[in-house]
C-alpha positions in Angstrom: 28.0 113.3 48.3 31.1 111.5 49.5 31.3 107.5 49.4 31.6 107.2 52.8 28.6 109.2 53.8 26.6 107.4 50.7 27.4 104.3 52.8 26.1 105.1 55.7 22.8 106.7 53.8 22.5 103.3 51.7 22.7 101.2 55.2 20.1 103.2 56.7 17.7 102.8 54.0 18.8 99.1 53.1 16.3 97.7 55.9 13.8 99.2 53.8 14.1 97.1 50.6 11.1 95.3 51.6 9.3 97.8 53.5 5.7 97.2 52.1 6.1 93.4 52.7 7.5 93.5 56.3 4.8 96.4 57.5 2.1 94.1 56.3 4.1 91.0 58.0 6.2 91.5 61.2 9.3 88.8 60.9 9.7 86.3 63.8 12.6 88.8 64.8 12.5 90.7 67.4 13.3 91.6 71.0 14.0 88.6 73.4 10.8 87.4 74.4 10.2 87.2 78.1 11.0 83.5 79.5 7.5 81.5 79.4 6.4 79.9 81.8 6.6 76.4 80.1 10.3 77.3 79.7 10.7 78.4 83.6 9.0 75.4 84.5 11.3 73.0 82.6 14.4 74.6 83.8 13.3 74.2 87.6 12.3 70.8 87.0 15.2 69.3 85.2 17.8 71.5 86.8 16.6 73.3 90.4 14.2 70.6 92.3 16.8 68.1 91.4 19.4 69.6 93.1 17.3 70.6 96.0 16.2 67.2 96.6 19.9 65.8 96.6 21.8 69.0 98.1 19.3 70.4 100.6 16.2 68.5 101.8 18.2 66.4 104.2 18.2 69.2 106.4 15.6 71.4 105.1 12.6 69.6 104.2 9.4 68.5 106.0 11.1 66.0 108.3 14.0 68.1 109.3 14.1 71.9 109.5 17.2 73.2 110.8 17.2 76.5 111.1 13.7 77.5 110.7 14.2 76.6 107.0 12.4 74.8 104.6 13.4 74.2 100.7 10.8 71.9 99.6 7.6 74.3 99.2 7.2 77.7 97.8 5.6 79.4 100.5 8.2 78.3 103.3 10.8 79.3 100.9 9.2 83.0 100.6 8.4 83.0 104.2 12.4 82.2 104.9 14.1 80.9 108.2 15.3 82.1 111.3 17.3 84.8 109.1 14.6 85.9 106.7 13.5 85.3 103.5 16.0 83.4 101.7 14.9 83.9 98.2 14.3 87.5 96.8 12.3 86.8 93.5 14.5 88.3 90.4 17.3 89.5 92.5 20.0 87.1 93.2 22.1 89.4 94.7 20.0 89.9 97.2 18.9 86.7 98.4 20.5 84.8 101.3 20.3 81.6 99.4 22.9 83.1 97.0 25.1 84.1 99.7 24.9 80.9 101.5 25.9 78.6 98.1 28.9 81.2 97.3 30.1 80.9 101.0 29.7 84.4 101.3 28.0 84.4 104.8 26.9 80.8 105.7 28.4 77.8 104.1 25.9 75.7 102.4 25.8 73.0 101.8 28.4 72.5 104.8 29.8 69.1 103.4 30.8 69.7 99.6 30.2 73.2 97.8 27.9 73.2 94.7 29.5 73.0 91.8 29.8 76.2 89.6 27.4 75.1 87.1 24.6 74.3 90.1 25.6 77.5 91.6 24.8 79.2 88.3 21.6 77.5 88.0 20.4 78.7 91.2 21.2 82.4 90.3 19.5 82.2 87.0 16.5 80.7 88.6 16.2 83.4 91.0 16.9 86.4 88.7 13.8 84.7 86.2 11.7 85.1 88.8 12.0 82.2 91.1 9.4 79.8 89.5 7.9 77.0 92.1 5.1 75.0 90.2 2.3 75.2 93.0 -0.8 76.9 93.2 1.0 79.5 95.3 4.0 79.9 93.7 6.1 83.2 93.7 5.9 83.1 90.0 3.3 81.5 87.5 0.2 79.8 89.3 -0.3 76.2 88.2 -3.2 75.5 86.0 -6.1 73.4 87.4 -6.2 69.9 86.0 -8.8 66.7 85.7 -6.9 63.8 87.8 -7.8 60.9 84.9 -6.3 63.3 82.5 -9.3 62.0 80.0 -8.9 65.5 78.7 -5.7 65.5 77.5 -5.9 65.6 74.0 -2.4 64.4 72.8 -3.4 61.0 74.1 -7.2 60.7 72.4 -7.0 58.4 69.2 -6.4 60.0 65.9 -9.9 61.4 64.4 -9.8 63.9 61.7 -12.9 63.7 60.7 -14.6 64.4 57.4 -12.4 66.7 55.2 -14.2 69.8 54.9 -16.3 70.8 51.7 -15.0 73.7 49.6 -15.7 77.1 50.8 -18.2 78.6 48.1 -16.2 80.9 45.4 -12.7 79.8 47.3 -10.7 77.3 45.3 -9.1 74.8 47.6 -6.9 72.1 45.5 -6.0 70.0 48.4 -7.5 68.6 51.5 -5.1 70.6 53.4 -6.3 73.7 52.1 -9.8 72.7 52.7 -9.0 72.3 56.4 -7.5 75.6 56.9 -10.2 77.1 54.5 -12.9 76.2 56.8 -11.4 78.1 59.8 -10.3 81.2 57.9 -13.9 81.3 56.8 -15.1 81.0 60.1 -13.1 83.8 61.3 -14.1 86.2 58.2 -10.7 85.6 56.3 -9.8 83.9 53.0 -6.2 82.8 52.0 -3.7 85.4 50.2 -3.3 85.1 46.6 -0.2 82.9 45.0 2.9 83.9 45.3 5.1 84.9 42.1 7.2 82.2 40.7 10.5 83.3 41.6 10.1 83.8 45.1 8.0 80.5 45.2 11.1 78.4 44.1 13.4 80.4 46.5 11.0 79.6 49.3 10.9 76.0 48.3 14.4 75.8 48.0 15.3 76.9 51.2 12.6 74.9 53.0 13.9 71.3 51.5 17.7 72.4 50.5 18.3 75.1 53.0 20.0 76.8 49.9 19.1 79.6 47.4 18.4 78.4 44.0 20.8 79.7 41.3 19.5 82.2 38.7 19.3 79.8 35.9 17.2 77.5 38.2 14.7 80.5 39.0 14.9 81.7 35.0 13.9 78.1 34.0 11.1 77.7 36.3 9.7 80.9 35.8 9.4 80.2 31.9 8.4 76.9 32.2 4.7 76.3 31.3 3.9 72.9 31.8 1.2 72.0 34.1 3.3 70.0 36.3 6.0 72.3 36.7 5.8 72.7 40.3 5.6 69.1 40.7 8.8 68.6 38.9 10.6 71.0 40.7 9.3 69.5 43.9 10.8 66.0 42.8 13.8 67.6 41.6 14.5 68.8 45.0 13.9 65.8 47.1 16.1 64.2 44.8 18.7 66.5 45.5 21.5 65.4 48.2 21.2 68.8 49.5 17.5 67.8 51.1 19.1 65.1 53.2 21.4 67.9 54.7 18.8 70.4 55.1 16.5 67.8 56.6 19.2 66.3 59.0 20.1 69.8 60.3 16.7 70.4 61.6 16.8 67.1 63.1 20.2 67.4 65.1 18.7 70.7 66.6 16.4 68.5 68.4 18.3 65.8 69.5 21.1 67.8 70.9 23.7 67.1 68.7 27.4 68.4 68.8 30.8 67.1 68.0 32.1 67.8 71.6 31.9 66.3 75.2 30.6 70.2 76.3 31.1 71.2 79.9 34.8 72.0 81.1 36.8 70.4 78.9 34.9 70.3 75.6 36.6 67.6 74.0 36.1 67.0 70.0 34.1 64.0 69.4 35.8 62.6 65.9 33.0 59.9 65.8 29.7 61.8 65.9 29.8 62.7 62.7 28.8 58.9 61.6 25.3 59.9 63.4 25.2 63.0 61.5 25.7 60.9 58.6 22.8 58.3 59.4 20.4 61.0 59.5 21.4 62.7 56.4 21.4 59.4 54.6 18.1 58.3 56.0 16.5 61.1 54.8 17.8 61.2 51.4 17.2 57.4 51.1 13.8 57.9 51.6 13.7 56.1 55.1 10.5 55.5 56.5 10.1 57.4 59.6 9.0 53.9 61.8 12.5 52.4 60.9 14.3 55.8 61.2 12.8 55.8 65.1 13.4 52.2 65.6 16.9 52.3 64.6 17.6 55.2 66.8 16.2 53.6 69.7 17.2 49.9 69.1 19.6 49.5 65.9 22.3 47.4 68.1 19.6 44.9 68.8 17.5 45.0 65.4 20.6 44.9 63.2 24.0 44.3 65.3 25.9 43.7 62.5 25.0 46.8 60.7 27.6 49.6 60.8 24.7 52.3 59.9 22.4 50.5 62.8 25.0 51.2 65.3 25.7 54.6 64.5 22.2 55.2 64.4 21.6 54.6 68.4 24.4 56.8 68.7 21.6 58.9 69.6 21.9 58.1 73.1 25.6 59.1 72.9 24.5 62.7 72.0 24.4 63.9 75.6 27.1 65.9 77.6 30.1 63.6 79.2 32.0 65.3 82.1 35.5 64.2 81.4 36.9 63.9 85.0 33.4 63.1 87.2 35.1 61.4 90.2 31.3 60.8 91.1 30.8 57.9 88.5 27.4 56.7 90.1 25.9 60.2 90.0 27.5 60.4 86.4 25.6 57.5 85.3 22.5 58.5 87.0 22.6 61.7 85.1 23.1 60.1 81.6 20.1 57.5 81.9 17.9 60.3 83.2 18.7 62.3 80.3 18.6 59.3 77.8 14.7 59.3 79.2 14.2 63.0 79.1 15.2 63.2 75.1 13.4 60.3 74.1 9.9 61.2 75.6 10.8 64.7 74.1 12.3 63.8 70.7 9.5 61.0 69.8 6.6 61.8 72.2 6.5 65.4 73.2 5.6 64.7 76.7 7.5 66.4 79.2 8.3 63.6 81.2 11.3 64.8 83.0 8.7 66.9 85.2 7.6 63.7 86.7 11.4 62.4 87.6 11.3 64.1 91.6 7.2 64.2 91.8 4.0 63.8 89.9 4.0 66.1 87.3 2.0 69.3 88.6 0.2 69.9 85.4 -0.1 66.9 83.4 -1.5 63.4 84.1 1.9 62.0 84.2 3.1 60.6 87.5 6.5 59.6 89.3 6.1 56.1 88.5 5.2 56.7 84.7 8.8 58.6 84.5 10.6 55.4 86.5 8.8 53.1 84.1 10.4 54.7 81.0 13.7 54.9 82.6 13.8 51.3 83.0 13.7 50.7 79.4 17.3 52.0 79.6 18.5 50.3 82.6 20.9 47.9 81.1 22.4 50.2 78.5 26.2 50.1 78.3 28.2 52.6 76.2 30.5 50.4 73.4 33.7 52.2 72.1 34.6 50.3 69.1 38.2 50.1 67.9 39.1 50.5 64.3 39.2 47.3 62.5 42.7 46.3 60.7 43.3 48.1 57.4 43.5 44.2 55.9 42.7 40.9 57.4 45.4 39.3 55.5 47.9 37.2 57.1 50.9 39.2 56.8 49.2 42.1 58.0 48.0 40.4 60.9 50.8 38.6 61.8 52.5 42.1 61.4 50.0 43.2 64.4 50.2 41.0 66.6 54.2 41.3 66.8 54.1 44.8 67.4 51.4 44.3 70.0 53.7 41.7 71.9 56.5 44.1 71.6 54.2 47.1 73.0 53.5 45.1 76.0 56.8 44.2 76.1 57.9 47.7 76.6 55.3 48.9 78.6 55.8 46.4 81.3 53.4 46.6 84.1 54.0 50.4 84.1 51.1 51.7 82.2 48.6 49.3 84.2 50.0 50.5 87.5 49.5 54.2 86.7 46.0 53.1 85.8 45.7 51.3 88.8 46.4 54.6 90.6 44.0 56.2 88.7 41.5 53.8 90.2 42.6 54.9 93.4 41.1 57.8 93.2 37.7 56.7 93.1 35.4 55.2 95.9 36.1 52.1 97.6 33.1 50.4 96.3 33.8 52.1 92.8 37.0 50.4 92.7 35.3 46.9 93.7 33.3 47.4 90.8 35.9 48.0 88.2 38.5 45.2 89.5 35.5 42.6 89.6 35.7 39.9 86.9 33.7 40.8 84.1 31.8 37.8 83.9 30.7 38.4 87.6 29.6 42.1 87.3 26.0 42.9 87.0 24.9 45.5 84.2 25.3 48.1 86.8 28.9 47.1 87.5 29.5 47.4 84.1 28.4 51.0 83.7 30.4 52.0 86.3 33.7 50.3 85.2 33.2 51.8 81.4 33.2 55.7 83.1 36.2 54.7 85.3 38.3 53.1 82.8 37.3 55.6 80.2 39.2 58.4 82.6 41.8 56.3 83.1 42.5 56.7 79.2 41.5 59.9 78.9 42.8 61.8 81.9 45.6 59.5 83.3 47.7 58.1 80.6 49.0 61.6 79.7 52.0 61.6 77.7 54.1 63.3 80.0 52.9 61.0 82.9 54.1 57.8 80.7 57.0 59.2 79.4 58.3 60.2 83.0 57.4 56.6 84.1 58.9 54.7 81.3 62.3 56.8 80.7 63.4 58.3 77.6 64.5 55.0 75.4 61.1 52.9 76.8 59.1 55.8 75.9 60.6 56.4 72.1 60.3 52.8 71.4 56.9 53.0 72.4 55.7 55.9 70.4 57.3 54.3 67.4 55.4 51.1 68.1 51.9 52.8 68.2 52.5 55.2 65.0 53.1 51.9 63.0 50.1 50.2 64.7 48.2 53.5 63.7 48.6 53.4 60.2 47.5 49.5 60.3 44.4 50.8 62.3 45.4 49.0 65.3 46.7 51.3 68.0 45.0 50.1 71.0 45.0 53.6 72.4 43.8 55.7 69.3 40.1 56.8 69.6 37.3 54.6 68.8 36.1 53.9 65.1 32.4 54.0 66.8 30.6 55.1 69.3 27.4 53.4 69.9 25.7 51.2 72.8 24.6 47.6 73.7 22.8 46.2 76.6 25.3 45.2 79.1 25.6 41.3 80.2 24.9 40.0 83.9 21.9 40.3 86.1 19.6 44.0 85.3 19.6 46.1 88.2 16.0 46.6 89.5 14.8 50.2 88.5 14.2 52.3 91.9 13.7 55.7 93.3 17.1 57.7 93.2 18.6 56.8 96.5 16.9 53.5 97.3 18.2 50.0 97.4 15.0 48.7 98.7 11.3 48.7 98.4 9.1 49.1 95.2 10.8 48.6 92.1 9.5 49.5 88.2 9.6 47.6 85.3 9.7 48.7 81.9 6.4 50.3 80.5 4.8 53.3 79.2 3.4 56.5 81.1 -0.6 55.5 81.8 -1.9 58.0 79.8 -0.9 56.0 77.1 -2.5 52.7 78.2 0.1 51.9 80.9 1.6 49.2 78.1 4.1 47.0 79.6 7.0 46.6 77.3 7.9 43.1 77.3 11.2 42.5 76.2 12.0 39.8 74.1 15.7 39.1 73.4 16.6 39.6 69.6 16.7 36.9 67.6 20.2 38.4 65.9 21.6 40.1 69.3 20.4 37.4 71.9 22.6 38.9 74.7 20.6 42.3 74.5 17.6 42.6 76.9 15.1 43.7 74.0 13.8 46.4 76.1 14.7 49.4 73.7 13.0 47.1 70.7 10.1 46.9 72.7 10.0 50.6 73.3 10.3 51.0 69.6 7.7 48.7 68.7 5.4 50.6 70.8 6.5 54.1 69.9 5.8 53.4 66.2 2.6 51.6 66.9 -0.2 52.7 64.6 -2.4 52.1 67.8 0.0 55.2 69.7 -2.1 58.3 69.0 1.4 60.6 69.8 4.4 59.7 67.4 2.7 60.5 64.5 1.1 63.7 65.6 4.5 64.8 66.9 6.2 64.4 63.4 3.8 66.0 61.3 3.9 68.4 63.7 7.3 69.2 63.5 7.7 68.9 59.2 4.6 71.6 59.7 7.0 73.9 61.5 10.0 73.3 59.0 7.9 74.8 56.4 5.8 77.2 57.8 8.2 78.3 60.5 5.6 77.4 63.5 3.7 73.8 64.0 -0.4 73.4 64.1 1.0 73.1 67.8 3.5 75.9 68.4 4.9 74.2 71.5 6.8 71.5 69.2 8.0 69.3 72.2 5.4 70.0 74.8 1.8 68.6 73.7 0.9 68.6 77.5 -1.4 71.2 79.1 1.8 73.8 79.4 2.1 73.7 76.0 -0.7 74.9 72.9 -3.2 73.6 71.9 -3.5 72.6 68.1 -4.7 75.5 65.9 -5.8 73.4 63.5 -6.8 69.6 65.4 -8.6 68.1 62.6 -5.8 69.1 59.9 -2.8 67.7 62.6 -5.0 64.5 62.9 -5.4 64.3 58.6 -1.4 64.7 58.7 -0.8 62.1 61.1 -3.3 59.7 59.6 -1.8 60.3 56.4 1.4 59.7 57.7 0.8 56.2 59.0 -1.2 55.2 55.8 1.4 56.0 53.7 3.9 53.4 55.6 5.6 56.4 57.5 6.9 58.2 54.4 8.0 61.8 55.5 8.6 63.1 51.7 4.9 62.1 51.4 3.7 64.6 54.0 5.9 67.5 52.6 4.9 66.9 49.6 1.2 67.0 50.3 2.1 70.1 52.0 4.4 72.4 49.6 1.7 71.6 46.9 -1.3 72.9 49.0 -2.2 76.6 48.0 -1.5 77.1 51.9 1.8 76.5 51.3 2.1 78.6 48.2 0.4 81.6 49.2 1.8 84.9 49.2 3.3 86.5 52.2 1.8 90.0 50.9 -2.4 90.3 51.8 -4.7 92.9 49.9 -6.6 93.6 53.1 -3.4 93.1 55.8 -4.8 96.0 58.0 -8.5 94.0 58.5 -6.8 90.7 58.5 -4.1 91.9 61.0 -7.1 93.3 63.4 -8.8 89.6 63.5 -5.8 87.4 63.8 -2.3 89.3 64.3 -0.2 86.4 64.6 -1.3 84.6 61.4 -2.4 81.5 63.4 -5.3 81.1 60.7 -2.6 80.8 58.2 -4.1 84.0 56.0 -0.8 84.7 54.5 2.4 83.2 54.2 5.0 84.2 56.9 7.8 86.0 56.2 11.1 84.3 58.0 14.9 85.0 58.4 17.2 82.8 57.2 18.3 80.7 60.2 22.5 80.6 60.9 22.9 77.7 58.5 21.4 79.0 55.6 22.8 82.4 56.1 26.2 81.2 56.0 25.7 78.7 53.4 23.9 81.7 50.7 26.8 83.7 51.3 28.9 80.7 49.7 26.8 80.3 47.1 26.5 83.8 46.5 30.2 83.7 45.9 30.4 80.7 44.1 32.8 79.2 47.0 30.1 76.2 48.0 32.3 73.1 48.0 30.0 70.5 46.5 31.1 67.4 48.6 28.7 65.4 50.2 29.2 63.8 53.8 32.4 62.8 55.7 33.9 63.8 58.9 33.5 67.2 60.6 35.7 69.7 59.8 37.5 72.8 61.1 38.2 76.2 59.9 35.5 78.2 57.3 36.3 76.7 54.1 33.7 76.1 51.5 31.4 73.2 53.0 28.3 73.6 53.9 27.7 74.6 57.6 26.3 71.3 58.5 29.7 69.8 58.1 31.6 72.3 60.2 32.5 71.2 64.1 29.8 71.9 66.1 31.4 72.5 69.9 29.3 73.1 72.7 31.0 76.0 74.5 32.6 77.7 71.4 30.2 78.0 68.5 31.6 79.5 64.9 31.1 83.4 65.6 28.9 83.9 62.4 26.4 81.1 63.3 26.2 82.0 67.1 25.5 85.3 66.4 22.3 84.3 64.3 20.9 81.9 67.0 22.5 78.5 66.5 21.8 76.2 69.1 25.0 75.0 71.5 23.7 71.5 71.4 23.8 71.4 75.5 19.9 70.2 75.0 17.8 69.5 72.1 16.0 72.5 70.9 12.7 72.1 69.0 12.5 75.4 67.5 15.3 77.7 67.4 15.1 81.5 68.9 15.0 84.0 66.4 16.5 87.4 68.3 17.7 90.7 66.8 20.2 92.2 68.7 23.0 94.8 68.1 25.8 92.1 68.0 24.0 90.7 64.8 23.9 94.1 63.1 27.9 95.0 63.8 29.0 91.4 63.0 27.2 92.0 59.4 28.5 95.6 59.2 31.9 95.5 60.5 33.0 91.8 60.8 36.1 91.0 58.3 34.6 88.1 57.3 31.6 89.7 56.0 33.7 92.7 54.4 35.7 90.0 52.4 32.4 88.3 51.6 31.2 91.7 49.9 34.5 91.8 48.2 34.0 88.4 46.9 30.3 89.0 45.9 31.4 92.2 44.2 34.2 90.2 41.8 31.8 87.4 41.3 29.0 90.3 39.6 31.9 91.7 37.4 32.7 88.3 36.2 28.9 87.7 35.4 28.3 91.2 33.5 31.8 90.6 31.8 30.3 87.2 30.6 26.9 88.6 29.1 26.7 89.8 25.3 28.2 93.2 24.9 25.2 95.7 25.5 25.4 98.0 22.6 23.6 101.5 23.3 21.6 103.5 21.1 20.9 107.3 22.1 17.6 106.8 23.6 17.5 107.1 27.4 15.7 103.7 27.9 18.6 101.8 25.7 21.3 104.1 27.8 20.1 102.9 31.3 19.7 99.1 30.2 23.7 99.5 29.0 25.0 101.5 32.3 27.3 99.5 34.2 26.7 100.5 37.4 22.6 99.7 36.8 23.8 96.7 35.9 26.1 95.7 38.6 23.2 96.4 41.2 20.4 94.4 39.1 23.2 91.5 38.7 23.9 91.8 42.5 20.5 92.0 43.9 19.3 88.9 41.9 22.5 86.6 42.9 21.1 87.7 46.4 17.2 87.6 46.5 16.4 85.8 42.9 14.1 88.8 42.0 15.2 92.3 40.1 15.6 95.2 42.0 12.8 98.2 42.0 13.7 101.3 40.5 14.2 103.2 43.8 16.8 100.6 44.7 18.6 100.9 41.9 18.2 104.7 42.0 19.9 104.8 45.2 22.7 102.4 45.0 23.7 103.3 41.7 25.4 106.1 42.3 27.7 104.6 44.2 28.3 101.3 42.2 29.6 104.3 39.8 32.4 105.2 41.8 34.3 102.4 40.4 35.9 98.9 42.7 35.2 100.4 46.2 32.0 101.8 45.4 30.8 98.2 44.2 31.9 96.5 47.5 29.8 99.1 49.4 26.8 98.1 47.2 27.3 94.3 47.8 27.9 94.9 51.6 24.8 96.9 51.7 22.8 94.2 50.1 24.2 91.3 52.0 22.3 93.6 55.3 19.2 94.1 53.4 16.2 92.4 54.6 15.5 91.3 50.9 18.1 89.2 51.3 18.2 88.1 55.3 14.4 87.0 54.9 12.8 84.5 53.0 9.1 85.3 51.7 
């Protein structure tokens, strides 16, 4: 059999490497699932209904029905207007609404066309079934609900009840196990036996560090006979800086982190990494969760002189920014809405965004609830802090003053005229806000002035325009001055060293419904379902100029009396360790979400979090030390168990999970001995040996390897990643030049490891000859590097002949193993 044919055969069989395991436990990978009702609802409420309200209701709603068409109720859209039905669910190409917004027939809206993104949203909505949350919807019917929300479990006080007693004959070493065992027992099931130590350390290392253990670490743990060997291992992993990197990566998904602005320009944000570093440092320093939350919501108010606190509130700067948006008022409206939405999602797992345009159709959340929370952020102002001078000695400061004075002289009034021309491109009322004295502005006028000023610098002060205006000699002198100022950290046009927020000075604008300048207004407060608590702001002692609204919100969110916050976080921690939370809809504890599989266990962990002074590691330690976490993925009577609980909802075995994108790339670096052990620092470009968390994450162009394995783009927060199986992934793993190069590097490392061993002296018996056979050794070492365990005989028999054919065959063996389930999946 020639080498190429052997390789094709081996690839076709490599998927069977963990066949017995995967037959017992289907992985999360599979065909992309149909869009859920929850996802459809969120897309409609966040993207479609606000668009219809803003652009269509003036002519096509209850009070004004031009052309016989209403676009404010589902039945009216289905019936259509004078021209017939305007929407054909699932068929945007046949829908008159799409033709109208594309100006292919009618031209709607007639004044200003929708943006490309808005048009795409409409088409996506129709293609996915034109979901409308109404009792007679064209898509998914709304469930019935009570009016007062008293049955909404997430709003009830935390009550774990009494810890269940141990089930007779079942060893339950922890309270977690007893909660799980009582549910298993009631369904006629028991937990799987404990997994072996080699697989356990691999599982734990990926979960806590995001990295595989070394062969030496596996051998040391397997041979450690001390009764507290596992607890010692847990302590060591918690102390590893890689722990904070792994936890940060999970949190960054949730808060929509990226290193770029997004949308069209997708400009790089050189300061974003400071927030990423704050998060990693917080986990590594064992920062209590209540403080972690408070700093992200109000760090500028709590510790205005602390750069770490100012980096923490970059949480609110992580949203998308449109660099050339002339509608500054509309853009700021979207920014504050997004702050409100992400706060409710991340910390409260509450779909409050669905109450933006109307009362929530499913949960007991009103439109007033939305705008009370939104009022908290009414005075927020973006601040781009310029770098401090490299030294404050008199000589340096004098030099900076001299250079800046000469710069002003060289520029004259020309730069100001360029800026004024940019301001003139905005609407007159916005120009007036910008040109108003800062001391006389309201908070809202400061916000609009910020957006205008930023556009002047990012769009108007281009090099070509300045060069043409100043002329060659003045331009070159200006460039020289700026270059020297840059070396002193005093370039007035350079990038900010920190992007943060404060509360703007001046009168705070009243929070009203969109488009209204009179009538009812809303004061800061919590949703009624959580007690309708008035958030009484008290100006912070260390930041008296601030309103204190966000500090009041933070205090309420982390109050022990708030039943949601602790539940949400422990559910996320459980999801990080098991793949699925006790509430599988981790960002939605409402009626469109799922009920807890183990409600008493969820409340037990929530109470433990509060009682432990909000210690995240204490909860993680308790979970990973449970027998439930340490059980095997292989079940003795899998067929019967599958017939009872095919989804493993009751946790009768440990679910197998595919590595996520960063785990995959980082594992390749570890396997080839190329991981650079450097913690922290700015985001980098390229594909060097730094961990994936340090790669620049552009929203519009992710790293091809990470993108193929479902890395989120950071457009919106993601509580749980998709796990898809696509042809693109297989083609990348088989044909991508990076993967082939990695296979070559891995083969070289395996050769080095074999050569470093004691020379094997073979005797005449078959067993000795087999032990010293280099091809067999190659397969064994390569498999252990990638999977942590020895290959079975059938795999050795399959791959050893290929490895015996020289360097090319060894590379093929490594390439096959890199595509194997045993490497790609974590048991």
